[in-house]
Steps between C-alpha positions, in 0.01 A plus 500: 500500500843598373781498757880563471688227674867567437759665267784295347825631343635274228843541334535314176788486253504617141463207251411241762187292550330560831194382686321737746255353750193710578549506878880492485650279780164488682255214459207572279145469651281199437201471262618760246288549193749658275797731479531819283829696446501870406790706366470873427122474549482232232415135555799280432386234242675184400730540207851384383670662796238491783312214652279477814463160662204377705692576826525867398869487406600747230770373269704751290731374229796697355456792743555847357460858629141512394413251774611755765237682703213429743292181477184404687386148568131484562388177687128428478389297797150418637551746789597784260793633293854541622740728316883451525729765374825391327782744418712343238853641432698381201869504545793356297810311591796661327604322181868422431670663214801295377747668275764276334773684309709317231827652390664450172859626426511701175727750328238675284132549584212704369128517484467212257716278725260578796190405289662171390596409850144568635344273229758228568418493883127527441507207265666273756265589783175494310459119486667408823474754794173611670270279304243502792354777699752473783731761329489758232774652279457870532766633267828433310732781450856530366753777552846567350757614743819554306667720755422279791785330693668265501402428138237623255190289520147453377253435779164339476261525795202261537236617748265232640202561732418228761161570645438416868145373549401301812239218459305264723794261555769764556445804721696829492813385678508187291454705185800723574728198560375339186582813305864489589531137400320564177712799412825291522333230282395748223850664502661164444268401215542830317882493521513142367267573212702801384844345527415174329467454129613744239715800583445864410604612148550865401547634144833678573651220706647200332480255795207413716466679826472316827365626832778634712301503827156574637364691802168477686302750707165466672274761652133517617239697294123565519248502222389835348280689748648332804742665744753297701499546875641327797232333704608310809862493382386350173467657154145518372339674204187715571278646233466875465167624635247686290615859438871380485717350230847343485791719406859380515406223755288717731127581523440869457172706480350584170575848376227760456252445223563120519336212684544125582208292598644154543774324709841439347495775241829573320370826362215755552235596255438853387164656565474635141237728356636812664427357846722535806534378862514706815772281661747227431447121557149514343338167520203526260410649170199663662738725698599667164310823448488767242760769518396825681496732198331247275238439773412869540480538114271207475284632790470847350406352161200345675400771734532796264241376239253414781553842664448678165177303426356575843581871469329525159198327631467742792546798273233380271253439782562842647474673159194334357298378789209735436142435628616179654396369831825610657468847343143546607556396862804732525302793359226445769758492774662823383158678456400391860820625646422832327163538666652419844763763453232757398295433807803550722574830347142633564527394858822697543328810347219477768730459789711802401183718465364406841837580667501841340828446332571674177682274261615546151242277347200680654534791254561280205211479257314185495582269212240295330573127516525377147439132435807319367550183321786249500600423146770237565658344800872430491561384859468625859460878519535563133234646256553563132342739248296702761674679782189690629445254776867517622491882502182508702636261745818711552283819563291304755802356678684838558251660746445168678874456555538852616198478737628163645865578537531882549300660785279802397640852573355683805207751430619865481284763690278723270491883505164509686647279767797730540281805538281334760799393704643862486168658603459293816865524605607758772714799395879455497664562841163500695434193724181432670523416875 
């Protein structure tokens, strides 16, 4: 029997190594057979980044945004199965970006001087600074400022990234304090490496150039796809959700006809193939559908041939279905209805004769019923090549309709009846008492 015991929310940091117990802070049950972890409906297996201990603890090394989502820890016991839901959120502590600017005093400066200065600084820092993974040189850029006050100068800016990753021995607060100390240490090392040894030589300058002064600046940054927010009075980097992407430091929804399926996206993917989306912030490729005009054209291209084929088949059946089972049955039905109509017409003739009414059809000469044959049947109520049967049916229906719908006219007195009535009547003006 499978039962849900609890739900656990875990917050882990990007790039760190974490261990997640199956039951969180609760004590696990006794006599457990085994533990199984699932992520995105897939069983989490052991590999270079994941490991499951006998106690059901899931270890994740070098955490990235792909580890974000919902996990299920299934505990198999002798009494049944217990399923614990874990919602894992991957966040990042802001990294420190250190910018050290070295200033050389020059009278003449051009693009060639900038390139020579960049190579000179890069050569000095390659073998000394940031040899381990604690820091990373992001860029080295030089700029000529001949109109700057107080004197013209050649400025070289070295940008260094100092990642902030908590580990088992140092929590979040400890990591922030350690980052400040480490920033001061890296700044000192880089300045010493640049200022010692040979000095800068430029082609148009006879004497060697020495550094006039240097300046340092430090700010916090997030990795691509992460937005910086203040959480509990502390800066924290949160990944952009599916359907959003990072633009100028903020997570904004994907535009129409684009989508984003993963966390921490720095750009959205286009649907392509003349497909479009009905709204912004589309999370899946399956939400991209064919454009309206293209869809109707494709639909008509399928429906029209089918409709044309069915129409042709119906026309062929109606045109050439002679002496078939359908044709013979329909002919019998039509002939039987003809006999019924004829009998009804005779009955109306008898009724009118007994009532003494004189109708138009009494004086009409009797027509001989001629046998008719149906040559071809083209559908309900249609006869081809022989119209004798239809003409006879029309002549039979006319008196029947008249007798059924129009009452017969009253009988007019005959001449003998008028004489008899006059002979027996008293003279005009004489009244019998």
